[in-house]
LODRENKOL-692332 format. One record per residue (C-alpha): residue in one letter; z, x, y. Coordinates in steps of 0.5 Angstrom, whole numbers, padded with zeros to 4 digits, always signed. Layout:
AZXY...
***
This chain:
M+0000+0000+0000I-0002+0003+0007D+0004+0005+0011L+0003+0003+0019A+0007+0010+0021E+0003+0014+0016L-0004+0011+0018L-0002+0013+0025E+0000+0020+0023E-0007+0021+0019A-0010+0019+0025A-0007+0024+0029L-0009+0029+0025S-0016+0027+0025V-0017+0026+0033G-0019+0033+0036N-0015+0031+0043E-0008+0034+0042Q-0006+0029+0048L-0008+0023+0044A-0005+0026+0038A+0002+0027+0041R+0002+0020+0043L+0000+0017+0036R+0006+0021+0033A+0010+0019+0038F+0008+0012+0037A+0009+0013+0029A+0016+0015+0030S+0018+0010+0035I+0017+0004+0029R+0024+0002+0027P+0024+0001+0019A+0025-0006+0019E+0019-0007+0024R+0015-0002+0019G+0017-0007+0013R+0015-0013+0016A+0008-0009+0018Q+0007-0007+0011R+0009-0014+0009D+0004-0017+0014L-0001-0012+0012A-0001-0014+0004L-0001-0021+0005R-0007-0020+0010Q-0011-0016+0005L-0009-0021-0001A-0012-0027+0004I-0018-0022+0005E-0019-0020-0003Q-0018-0027-0006Y-0020-0033-0001P-0026-0030+0003G-0030-0036+0007L-0024-0041+0008D-0021-0043+0014L-0014-0041+0017Q-0010-0047+0014L-0013-0047+0007V-0012-0039+0006A-0005-0040+0009D-0004-0046+0004E-0006-0042-0002V-0003-0035+0000A+0004-0039+0001T+0003-0042-0006D+0002-0035-0009V+0008-0033-0005R+0013-0039-0008R+0010-0038-0015Y+0012-0030-0015A+0018-0031-0012A+0021-0036-0017A+0019-0032-0023G+0015-0025-0022W+0019-0022-0017L+0026-0023-0021L+0023-0018-0026D+0019-0013-0021R+0024-0012-0016A+0028-0007-0020Y+0021-0002-0021A+0018+0002-0015V+0011+0001-0017P+0008-0005-0021R+0009-0006-0028P+0003-0005-0033E+0003-0013-0034S+0003-0014-0026A-0002-0009-0025R-0007-0012-0028D-0007-0018-0023P-0009-0016-0016V-0006-0022-0013R+0001-0020-0016V+0000-0013-0014R-0001-0015-0007L+0005-0020-0007F+0009-0014-0010E+0007-0010-0004A+0009-0015+0001F+0016-0017-0003K+0018-0009-0004A+0016-0008+0003S+0021-0013+0006D+0026-0013+0001G+0024-0020-0002K+0024-0023+0005V+0017-0026+0005P+0016-0033+0008V+0014-0039+0004S+0012-0044+0008P+0004-0045+0010K+0006-0045+0017Q+0009-0038+0017V+0004-0035+0013A-0001-0038+0018R+0002-0034+0023I+0002-0028+0020L-0006-0029+0018K-0008-0031+0025P-0010-0025+0027L-0015-0024+0022F-0019-0031+0024E-0018-0029+0032Q-0022-0022+0030Q-0027-0026+0026K-0028-0031+0033S-0029-0025+0037G-0033-0021+0033H-0028-0015+0031A-0030-0011+0025E-0023-0013+0021G-0025-0020+0022V-0032-0020+0019A-0029-0020+0012M-0026-0027+0012S-0033-0029+0014R-0039-0030+0009K-0044-0026+0014A-0045-0018+0013I-0042-0013+0017S-0045-0011+0024S-0046-0004+0025R-0046-0004+0032R-0039-0007+0033V-0036-0001+0028K-0033+0004+0033G-0031+0010+0030Q-0030+0013+0023D-0023+0012+0023R-0024+0004+0024M-0029+0004+0019N-0025+0007+0014A-0019+0002+0015S-0024-0004+0015A-0027-0001+0008L-0021-0005+0004K-0024-0012+0007F-0031-0011+0005D-0034-0016+0001Q-0036-0012-0005K-0039-0018-0009A-0043-0020-0004A-0046-0013-0003D-0047-0013-0010A-0051-0019-0010R-0056-0017-0005K-0057-0011-0008A-0059-0014-0014E-0064-0019-0011R-0067-0013-0007L-0068-0009-0014L-0071-0015-0017E-0076-0016-0012A-0078-0009-0012V-0079-0010-0020A-0083-0016-0019A-0088-0013-0014S-0090-0007-0019G-0095-0007-0024P-0091-0008-0030G-0087-0013-0026K-0093-0017-0025E-0095-0017-0032A-0089-0019-0035A-0089-0025-0030A-0095-0027-0032K-0093-0027-0039L-0087-0031-0037A-0091-0036-0034A-0095-0037-0040Q-0089-0038-0044D-0086-0043-0039L-0093-0047-0039V-0093-0048-0047E-0086-0050-0047R-0087-0055-0041K-0093-0058-0045R-0088-0058-0051L-0083-0062-0047V-0087-0067-0044G-0090-0069-0051E-0083-0070-0053L-0081-0074-0047E-0087-0078-0048G-0085-0079-0055L-0078-0081-0053E-0081-0086-0048G-0085-0089-0054E-0079-0090-0058E-0075-0093-0053L-0080-0098-0052A-0080-0100-0059A-0073-0100-0060R-0073-0105-0054Q-0078-0110-0057D-0073-0110-0063L-0067-0112-0059A-0066-0120-0058D-0067-0123-0051P-0061-0122-0047A-0061-0128-0044Q-0062-0132-0050L-0056-0128-0053K-0052-0130-0047E-0054-0137-0047E-0051-0137-0055L-0045-0134-0053T-0043-0139-0047A-0044-0145-0052L-0040-0141-0057R-0034-0140-0052A-0035-0147-0050R-0034-0149-0057V-0028-0145-0058R-0025-0148-0052E-0026-0155-0055L-0023-0153-0062E-0017-0150-0058I-0016-0156-0054K-0016-0160-0061L-0011-0155-0064G-0006-0156-0058A-0007-0164-0058S-0006-0164-0066T+0000-0159-0066T+0003-0163-0060G+0001-0170-0064K+0005-0167-0070V+0011-0166-0067A+0011-0173-0063L+0009-0176-0070S+0015-0173-0073F+0020-0175-0068S+0017-0182-0068F+0018-0182-0076Q+0025-0179-0076A+0027-0184-0070R+0025-0190-0075R+0028-0187-0081D+0034-0187-0078E+0034-0194-0075L+0032-0196-0082H+0038-0192-0085R+0043-0195-0080R+0041-0202-0081L+0041-0202-0089R+0048-0199-0088Q+0050-0204-0084T+0049-0210-0089A+0051-0205-0095H+0056-0207-0100P+0063-0205-0097A+0065-0202-0103I+0060-0196-0102A+0064-0193-0096A+0071-0194-0100F+0068-0191-0106V+0065-0185-0102H+0072-0184-0098Q+0076-0184-0104M+0072-0179-0108R+0071-0174-0102Y+0078-0174-0099E+0083-0177-0103E+0080-0175-0110M+0078-0168-0108D+0085-0167-0104K+0088-0169-0110L+0084-0164-0115R+0085-0158-0110K+0093-0159-0110E+0093-0160-0118Q+0097-0154-0121P+0093-0151-0127R+0097-0152-0134E+0097-0146-0138A+0098-0145-0146S+0098-0139-0150T+0099-0137-0158W+0101-0130-0159T+0103-0127-0166R+0105-0120-0168S+0101-0116-0173A+0104-0114-0179V+0100-0108-0180T+0099-0106-0173G+0105-0109-0170K+0101-0111-0164R+0101-0118-0160V+0095-0122-0162G+0093-0129-0159N+0089-0132-0154S+0091-0136-0148S+0088-0143-0145S+0088-0147-0139N+0085-0153-0135L+0083-0149-0129A+0076-0150-0132S+0077-0158-0133I+0079-0158-0126V+0073-0155-0123I+0068-0159-0127R+0072-0165-0125M+0071-0163-0117H+0064-0162-0118A+0063-0169-0122V+0067-0172-0116R+0062-0169-0111R+0056-0172-0115A+0059-0179-0115A+0060-0179-0108D+0052-0177-0107D+0050-0182-0112A+0054-0187-0108E+0051-0185-0102A+0044-0187-0105L+0047-0194-0106Y+0046-0196-0099L+0038-0196-0100Q+0038-0200-0106P+0036-0207-0104D+0040-0211-0109Q+0047-0210-0107S+0050-0215-0112T+0050-0210-0118V+0054-0204-0113P+0061-0206-0116A+0059-0205-0123Q+0055-0198-0121L+0061-0196-0118G+0065-0197-0123E+0061-0194-0128L+0061-0187-0124L+0068-0187-0124R+0069-0188-0131N+0064-0182-0132L+0068-0177-0128P+0071-0172-0134D+0078-0171-0135I+0082-0165-0133D+0087-0165-0139E+0082-0161-0144M+0084-0154-0145R+0079-0148-0144P+0079-0141-0143S+0080-0139-0136P+0074-0137-0132Q+0074-0130-0132Y+0070-0129-0125G+0074-0134-0122S+0074-0141-0121H+0070-0141-0114H+0064-0137-0118L+0064-0143-0123L+0064-0148-0118T+0058-0145-0114D+0054-0144-0120L+0055-0152-0122V+0053-0153-0115N+0047-0149-0115G+0044-0153-0121M+0046-0149-0127E+0048-0153-0133L+0055-0155-0135K+0054-0151-0142A+0051-0145-0139A+0056-0145-0134L+0062-0145-0139A+0058-0140-0143K+0058-0135-0137H+0065-0136-0135C+0069-0138-0140E+0067-0135-0147K+0070-0128-0148
***
């Protein structure tokens, strides 16, 4: 990185005027370290702008340089600050090299806002407007030799020269010189002949492609006709959706209507039914069920002692299973009595109720106790299991 004081010292050595050399040395010695660091920092940022963002206006260049500074401050500088020169990983990136010079010269105090960066870069653009040689590198035009004053200023401005543009102009001039020579003209004629053959081939391929496209268009159906058919189908779909909605709504309304009529008929049949039905249902569901729930099971057991082994052998039984069976029968009898409300002829109701009462099983029969519990036996009976199968499952060992 160029040091402003060192640059002044070199200029003092190169000038032939001793009085001017003494003034340059005095000016170099008068630059304070902090000012020298800021000058080196500003010079590095300006060199970064010239090398990476030529041809842009001040605000765009300031935005790009400020973005580079923020990224380097967040990551790169944390790793590079301990080194006197850029690390090999950073040396391959010219942007990071210039940023390292700026941060190292100012001990990491580099502005990060575009406004502050623009203030540092502004002299480049002021020189460009005035035609100064140092500002020419920010433009895409070539350097005017008439505005270069002195060999030292030319050397200082060499870093700002756009090498890519110069190489491109040099390649263009070389190509023009080769094309103007005899072998160049022969090569150009061969290339023109090859281009003509290739162009004819491409034209023939294009004509064939257009014919294929025309044939493919003829095979397609008429878009207007397809559009009419699609419109008709959409109208049909809409009509079916309306019918479906009306049907669903009608089914719901019809269901409510029939249910209301059904409830009304049930109510009127109950009003004119035999009064013994209500009494029987109340007796079964409340009095009889309450009595069975409070019934205490009776147990009986026969035990003997084996003369051979000396162990007690025998079995035990109870009427718990019989109580559960009667509870299930009482529930069934109450349901059957409820069905008599819908019977037209109510004159036979007392006899039918008596038959239901007589068919209720007794609770005195002794059986082995349910091995899984009485509630499991009752659940299987309620769910439709036959009595014989339920007893075999729960009471047989």
